[in-house]
N, C-alpha and C positions, 0 to 999 in steps of 0.2 A: 511545202508551204507552211503547213501546222508546225510543224518544227522548225525550223525557221522562225517563224514568230515566237513560240516558245523560248527558243534559245537566247533570242534578243533580248525577250523581256528579263528574263533571267539574269542575263550580262547586267543590262542596264540598272536592275534593282539590286546587282552586287556591285556594281561601281557606285552606289549613292548611298551604300552603307548599310543597307538592312540586312539583317540576321535572316538565317534559313529557314526558321521558322516562316516566319513573314513569305519569304519568300516563296517557301512550299506552298503556304496558302493562297497567294497570287495566281501560281501555276494551277493548281487545282481548280480555282474559282473560273480561270480561262479555259482550260479543257474540257469543262461543262457545258459552255456555252459553245463552242469550237464544235463538239460533238453534237449537239443542237443545231449546227450552220446558221448562229448567230454573231452578232459582232460582240466583241469583248469592250464592255464598257466598264471602268473600275467605281466612277463615283459622280458627282453631276458637276463636277471642274472637266471631268474625261468628255462627260456628256455634253457640256456647253461648247467645248471645243469642235465636236463633231460635227454642232449646230452651225458653227463659223460665230459665235457670240461668247460674250464674258460672261461669266458663271452670275456676276450683279442680275445680268441684262435677264438672264433665264430664269433667276429667282424671280423678279418683277414680273415676268411674263405668266409664270405659276400662279402666282399670288394673285394676279388680274385676269385670270382666265375668261371669266365672265364677259369681261369688257373685250374681249377679243371676237366676240362673236356680233351679227346682226340676225334679228330673228324676221323670218318671213311667214307669215301665214297662208297656207296652200289649201285650198278649198278640195274637200272629196267628196265623194259620188251621193253623198248619205247628208249632204249638208253642213256636215263638221266641218274643222279646221285641223290641217296637221301643221305644227310647227316645223320650219326646216331651221336649222341653226349653219347659216353661211360664217365658217373662220376668217378671221384677217387674212392678208397674202402673207403675212411672217408667219403665223400660227399654221396655215395649210401646206404653208412649204416644210414645215418641221413634221407635220402628220405624215405628208407623203415620204417624207425620210424613213420614218417610223414604219412605215406600210410596205418599203419597197426593202427596206434593209434588215426589219425584223419578223414582222408579221406574215409576209409572203413565206418565209421559210417554215414558217409551223404548220403541221399538215392538220386539214378540218375531216372529218366526218366524209365519207363517200357517198351518205345518204342526203349532205343539202348540195344544192344545186341553186341556190340563188348567191349572187354576187361571187361567182366563180368564173373565171375566162374560158373556162375551155366548156362550161353550162352555160345552160338557157332554159325557157319555160317548155320548149321542145322537149329536149331530156329529162323533165323532169315530168310531163305527162305522158310520155313514152312507157315509164315502168308502170303506169296504170292502166294500158290499153286491155280492152276486153276482157276487163271484171266484172262477173256478178254483181258485185257491189262498190261503189267508191264512196267514204266518208271523210269530207273536210273538215278542218278545224282551222281555228283563226286564234293567233296570239294577241290578245289584248295590251296595246301600249306597249310593243315589243319593245323598239329600244329606250325608254324612260325606265324599262321594268329591269334593266339591265345595268347594275349599279357600279358604282367607285370600285366596291371591296371586290366584285369580281375580276375588272378589269387589273385591280393591282395584283390579285391570285396570280393570272396567266405570266404576268412579266416575271413574278417572283417563281413560280412554278416551274418556269423554264430556264432557270439560273441566273437570275440580276439577284442584285445586292437590295434590302428593303428601301434604300436611299434612293436608287436608281428605277426599281421599279413604282417606287412613290410619285417620281417626277413625271417617268413615262404616260403613268394613270392619268397624271392631272393634265398631261397634255392632250389626253384624248377623252375627256369628259369635261361636263360643265355642269351646275350644280349637283354634282355626285351621279350622273348619270351619262349613259352614251349618248352623245347628239344627232340627231339625224341629220344628215348634211355634211359632217367631217368624213374625210376619204377613209378615215381610220375604222369609223362604226361598221362599217357592213362584214367587213372581214373579221373586225374583234367578236360581233356578234356569233359569226361562224365558230368560231374558237371558242368562245363562253359555251355554246350550245353542243359541243361537243358530246359531252356526255349524257345529256338531253338526247342527243340523237342514237346514242348508243343503245339506251335504254327503252325507247321506243322503237327501233328497229328489232330490238334481242325481241320485245312483246308481240310484234307483228312476227315474227320469224316461228315465234312458237305455236301461234294459230295459223300458220301457214299464208300471211299476208303479206302484202308489200307496204313499205313505208316511204316515204320522203318529206323534203322540210325545205321548201323556196322561202327564203327570209322569214316572215310570221306566218307562212300559211303550210299547215300539215295535211298533208294526205295521205289516209291508209286503205287499199283496196285488197280484196278479195272475196268471201263470201260472207253475205249478211251477217249469219249467225258467229261467224269467225270475227267481224271487228265490230260490229255494233254493241254488242255486249260489254264491251272494253272500255268504254268511255269515260266509267267512274274511275276505272285505274289508271286511265291518262289522264285524267283531271290529278289524281293523287298524284304523279308521277311529274306533272306541269307545275305544279304547288310546291311542290320540294325543291323545284329548279328555280323557283322566283318566278315562275309565269302564270298567268290564266287564262282560260279561254275565254272567248267571245262568244257567249251562248247562241248571240244574233248570228251569227256567223256559221254555225254547225248547220253540215248540210249531208244528208243519206242519200245517194242518189243509186237506184238500182238500174240493172242494164235495161229494160223496159221503158225507161225514161232517157231522157238524155243525162249525161254524164259530161260535167266540166271538170277538169283539172288546170291550174292555173290560164285560165280562160280559152281552154281548146277542149274539143270534144273528143271522148277519148273512147266512146263506144264500141270501137273496132280501131281502126289508126288513128292516130291522134292528127285531128283538120282543124281548119279556121271554121267557126258557129258560121252557118251559112249566113245569117244576117248582116255579118259584118261585110261578103264580101257582096251582097245584095244593097245594101247601102251605099259602098263604094260606086259598084256600076250604075247605078241610080243618081248618085251626085255627077259621076264625069257625062252621064246623057244628058243631063238637063245643062251642066256648064256648055257643053257643045252645041246644045240646040238652041238657047237664051242668050249664052255669054253669061260669064262670071257676075258682073254687079246686079245684069237682070235677075238671073238666079237667086242671087242673095235677098235682092227684095222684094220677090215673091217669097222668100222664107222667111221675111221678116227681119234678118240679120245684117249688119255692115260691118263685123269684123272680118274684112278679105284675108290677110295675115293669119289670122289664127285659122280660120276656113282651108286655106290652102295648107297650113301644116297639117292640120287634121287628116286630111285626104292622103296625103303622104306618107302620113303615118301609119294609117290603115294598110295603105301598099307596102309598107317596109314589113310590116307586121304579117301579111301575108308571104311576101317574101321568103321569112325566114323559114316558115313553113314549107311553102313550095316556090323555091325559088323562080322555074319556070312562070308559075304562074302570077306571080308578084311581079317579075321583069315585065311582063306585059301590061299590068294597071301601070305601072310607073312609066311606061311609056305613053300611055294612051295618057294620062295626067301632065307630061310634056307637052303633046299637043294640042292643049287649052291655052288661050291667051288669057294669060294672067294679068296683063295692064301694068305689070312690075318684074 
């Protein structure tokens, strides 16, 4: 298939009167992209054709990219808000194409467990089971810290021309950073962090420790003497990669206390915290005893929809870790009369 494409390309270029030197450049360019399992895109005109657009339409879209997003403020647990950028339907369609046709063909670090189809918080937590010490770090302002220049370098490094790399990077960024909410942002963040993951995993390996990264959540585990003294060096590595540690979220957890990794207890085998199950059992009990509406009145809450979704969310969270137990909770929830 590769040779067929290259043969057809060579013939078309020859038929259109291009000289051997130019044809050779086009073939070499195509070979590199094909070797990287990426679609061949020669310029912005070619790119616009792949998107089913006129080149003028694509140019206008890129120049007005800031107008293609709706911003929503999502409340965080600490009382702050997170800006979620929701792309227009047209831009989202383009970003999905970039994700499916380009980004998913680029390999990322085996140490990143977030935003990966075959991985989850459970796989991330299992890496750190039954360790003497677990250290959690959080990257501050993760997505906004990933700049346009880094995204441009991704596309350019894997073989695209400067023009194509510029257009692809512009379509994946807003205000010169990676927007949380765009389909392309999670996987792009993993590609950008490839070198970071390599450096931190090498550091951990040097001191016989384990390393993983789930989005902006970094975890190292081993002995206390092997990982805690490395915090200054970890800071230097993160700084050099354009990231900052959120020191408010740095946690060092010894084995004699509860160790949490991506929401799961890992002192022995990764499991759901007991208080999560306790809350769910209690809510199910009161809903069955008093009825949902009466129970909500007692709790001084009146958001039935949000309450129901919260309980089912807890059940599905448990199901992800322990399928049999989770199914039992889902069955219990299904027995409740929700009045709609």
